[in-house]
C-alpha positions as CSV (number, residue, x, y, z in Angstrom):
1,X,-104.0,187.8,208.9
2,X,-106.0,190.9,209.8
3,X,-107.7,189.0,212.6
4,X,-108.4,191.1,215.7
5,X,-106.1,194.0,214.6
6,X,-107.7,197.3,215.6
7,X,-106.6,198.8,212.3
8,X,-109.3,196.8,210.6
9,X,-112.0,197.8,213.1
10,X,-114.6,200.5,212.5
11,X,-114.9,203.4,214.9
12,X,-118.1,201.9,216.2
13,X,-116.4,198.6,217.0
14,X,-113.5,200.4,218.8
15,X,-116.0,202.5,220.7
16,X,-117.8,199.3,221.8
17,X,-114.5,197.8,223.1
18,X,-113.8,201.0,225.0
19,X,-117.3,201.1,226.5
20,X,-117.0,197.5,227.6
21,X,-113.6,198.2,229.2
22,X,-115.1,200.9,231.3
23,X,-118.3,199.0,232.2
24,X,-117.0,197.8,235.5
25,X,-116.4,194.2,234.5
26,X,-114.0,192.3,236.7
27,X,-110.4,193.0,235.4
28,X,-108.5,190.2,233.8
29,X,-104.8,189.9,233.1
30,X,-103.9,192.7,230.7
31,X,-107.5,193.7,230.1
32,X,-107.2,197.1,231.5
33,X,-104.1,197.8,229.5
34,X,-105.9,196.7,226.3
35,X,-108.7,199.0,227.2
36,X,-106.3,201.9,227.4
37,X,-104.8,201.0,224.0
38,X,-108.2,200.8,222.4
39,X,-109.2,204.1,223.9
40,X,-106.0,205.7,222.6
41,X,-106.6,204.3,219.1
42,X,-110.2,205.5,219.2
43,X,-109.1,209.1,220.1
44,X,-106.4,209.1,217.4
45,X,-108.7,207.8,214.6
46,X,-111.6,210.0,215.7
47,X,-109.3,213.0,215.3
48,X,-108.2,211.8,211.9
49,X,-111.8,211.2,210.9
50,X,-112.8,214.7,212.1
51,X,-110.0,216.2,210.0
52,X,-111.3,214.3,206.9
53,X,-114.8,215.5,207.5
54,X,-113.7,219.1,207.8
55,X,-111.6,218.8,204.7
56,X,-114.5,217.4,202.8
57,X,-116.8,220.2,204.1
58,X,-114.3,222.8,202.9
59,X,-114.1,221.2,199.5
60,X,-117.9,221.7,199.3
61,X,-117.5,225.4,200.2
62,X,-118.7,225.1,203.8
63,X,-117.4,228.2,205.6
64,X,-115.1,228.3,208.6
65,X,-118.0,230.1,210.4
66,X,-120.3,227.1,209.8
67,X,-117.6,224.7,210.9
68,X,-116.8,226.7,214.0
69,X,-120.5,226.8,214.8
70,X,-120.7,223.0,214.5
71,X,-117.8,222.6,216.9
72,X,-118.9,225.3,219.3
73,X,-115.9,227.5,218.6
74,X,-115.1,230.6,216.7
75,X,-114.3,230.5,213.0
76,X,-110.8,231.7,213.8
77,X,-110.3,228.7,216.2
78,X,-111.7,226.3,213.7
79,X,-109.3,227.6,211.0
80,X,-106.3,227.5,213.4
81,X,-107.1,223.9,214.2
82,X,-107.9,222.6,210.8
83,X,-106.8,225.1,208.2
84,X,-103.8,224.7,205.8
85,X,-101.5,226.4,208.3
86,X,-103.2,225.0,211.4
87,X,-101.6,222.9,214.1
88,X,-104.0,220.0,214.1
89,X,-102.3,216.7,214.9
90,X,-103.3,215.1,211.6
91,X,-102.1,218.0,209.5
92,X,-98.9,217.2,207.5
93,X,-95.9,219.3,208.1
94,X,-95.1,221.7,205.2
95,X,-92.7,220.5,202.6
96,X,-93.3,216.8,202.8
97,X,-91.7,215.2,199.8
98,X,-94.4,213.0,198.3
99,X,-92.1,211.2,196.0
100,X,-90.0,210.1,198.9
101,X,-93.1,209.1,200.8
102,X,-94.4,207.1,197.9
103,X,-91.1,205.1,197.6
104,X,-91.3,204.5,201.4
105,X,-94.9,203.2,201.0
106,X,-93.9,200.5,198.6
107,X,-90.7,199.7,200.5
108,X,-92.8,199.2,203.6
109,X,-95.1,196.9,201.7
110,X,-92.2,194.9,200.4
111,X,-91.0,194.5,204.0
112,X,-94.4,193.3,205.1
113,X,-94.8,196.4,207.4
114,X,-98.5,197.3,206.8
115,X,-98.8,199.4,210.0
116,X,-96.1,201.8,208.7
117,X,-98.2,202.4,205.6
118,X,-101.5,202.5,207.6
119,X,-100.1,205.3,209.7
120,X,-100.1,207.6,206.7
121,X,-103.6,206.7,205.5
122,X,-106.8,208.6,206.0
123,X,-109.4,206.8,208.1
124,X,-111.5,206.0,205.0
125,X,-108.5,204.7,203.1
126,X,-107.5,202.5,206.0
127,X,-111.0,201.0,206.2
128,X,-110.9,200.2,202.5
129,X,-107.3,199.0,202.2
130,X,-107.2,196.6,205.1
131,X,-104.1,194.6,205.9
132,X,-105.5,191.5,204.4
133,X,-106.5,193.2,201.2
134,X,-103.4,195.3,200.6
135,X,-100.9,192.7,201.6
136,X,-102.7,190.1,199.7
137,X,-102.3,192.1,196.5
138,X,-98.6,192.7,197.3
139,X,-98.1,189.0,197.9
140,X,-99.5,188.4,194.4
141,X,-97.1,191.0,192.9
142,X,-94.1,189.4,194.7
143,X,-95.2,185.9,193.7
144,X,-95.2,186.9,190.0
145,X,-92.2,189.3,189.9
146,X,-90.1,188.8,193.0
147,X,-89.0,191.3,195.6
148,X,-88.9,195.0,195.0
149,X,-85.6,196.4,193.8
150,X,-86.3,200.1,193.3
151,X,-89.0,202.8,192.7
152,X,-88.0,204.9,189.7
153,X,-89.5,207.4,187.2
154,X,-91.6,209.3,189.7
155,X,-94.2,211.7,188.3
156,X,-96.6,214.0,190.2
157,X,-99.9,215.4,189.1
158,X,-102.6,217.3,190.9
159,X,-106.0,215.8,191.7
160,X,-107.5,217.5,188.7
161,X,-105.0,215.9,186.4
162,X,-102.7,218.9,185.7
163,X,-99.0,218.9,186.2
164,X,-97.8,221.2,189.0
165,X,-94.9,223.6,188.6
166,X,-91.5,222.0,188.8
167,X,-90.7,223.7,192.1
168,X,-93.8,222.2,193.6
169,X,-93.5,218.8,192.0
170,X,-92.2,217.0,195.1
171,X,-94.2,218.9,197.7
172,X,-97.7,218.2,199.1
173,X,-100.3,220.4,197.4
174,X,-103.3,222.0,199.1
175,X,-105.6,220.2,196.6
176,X,-103.9,216.9,196.9
177,X,-101.7,215.0,194.5
178,X,-101.2,211.7,192.8
179,X,-97.6,210.2,192.6
180,X,-96.8,207.5,190.1
181,X,-93.7,205.4,190.2
182,X,-92.3,202.4,188.2
183,X,-91.9,199.5,190.6
184,X,-88.8,197.6,189.5
185,X,-88.9,194.0,190.8
186,X,-86.5,191.2,190.4
187,X,-88.4,189.7,187.4
188,X,-90.7,192.5,186.2
189,X,-92.1,196.0,186.5
190,X,-95.4,197.4,187.8
191,X,-97.1,200.8,188.0
192,X,-97.4,202.0,191.5
193,X,-99.7,205.0,192.3
194,X,-100.4,206.7,195.6
195,X,-103.1,209.4,196.0
196,X,-102.7,212.0,198.7
197,X,-105.0,214.7,200.2
198,X,-103.9,218.2,200.9
199,X,-102.6,217.2,204.3
200,X,-100.2,214.6,202.8
201,X,-102.4,211.7,204.0
202,X,-102.9,208.7,201.7
203,X,-106.3,208.4,200.1
204,X,-105.6,205.5,197.7
205,X,-102.9,203.0,196.6
206,X,-103.0,201.3,193.2
207,X,-100.7,198.7,191.7
208,X,-101.2,197.7,188.0
209,X,-99.3,196.2,185.1
210,X,-97.4,198.6,182.8
211,X,-99.5,200.1,180.1
212,X,-102.7,199.8,182.0
213,X,-105.4,202.3,181.1
214,X,-108.6,203.7,182.6
215,X,-107.2,203.3,186.2
216,X,-109.4,204.6,189.0
217,X,-107.0,207.5,189.7
């Protein structure tokens, strides 16, 4: 099902398609338009990947000065672009309700709309949770328990396992958060978990039977 979808391609594969499109080959019907789409996808995902790399660097105490030096800009410019209050395109808007987003994630899966979920994933998560893999798991869940009726009993915890203050419980946190819901299907229930980074991007999705222990996150 994933087939030739660009969502399953690596950045290197996308770059190869873009390079081929601009190599002067005789145009074919729709070929130039596909080249534009591939180039646009490459730019979008490259920006997303850069945001992830910067976020990882910051989590390892790399300074804004070092990041700015690597990008050839000032530390102030680097912070403005990638910092918690920056205006980078991949940064999440303040006040995202992660419980709502989590319910939407599973509703999109139940509707078969993988791309709507992929739009909120980090690059790394999207590479790991391909359409074939994620929708394959969801098809198994639906085959056993029927369609999704509701997401209930949402709980939020921070990446280190602590419970945030009530006033922050539904908001994205600078250190990331994990939201768990009970997935109520026609003929059974499942645990649904979605992990987010500090920008509100999805870093992992997990579906497990009730009572499961020692889950990856």
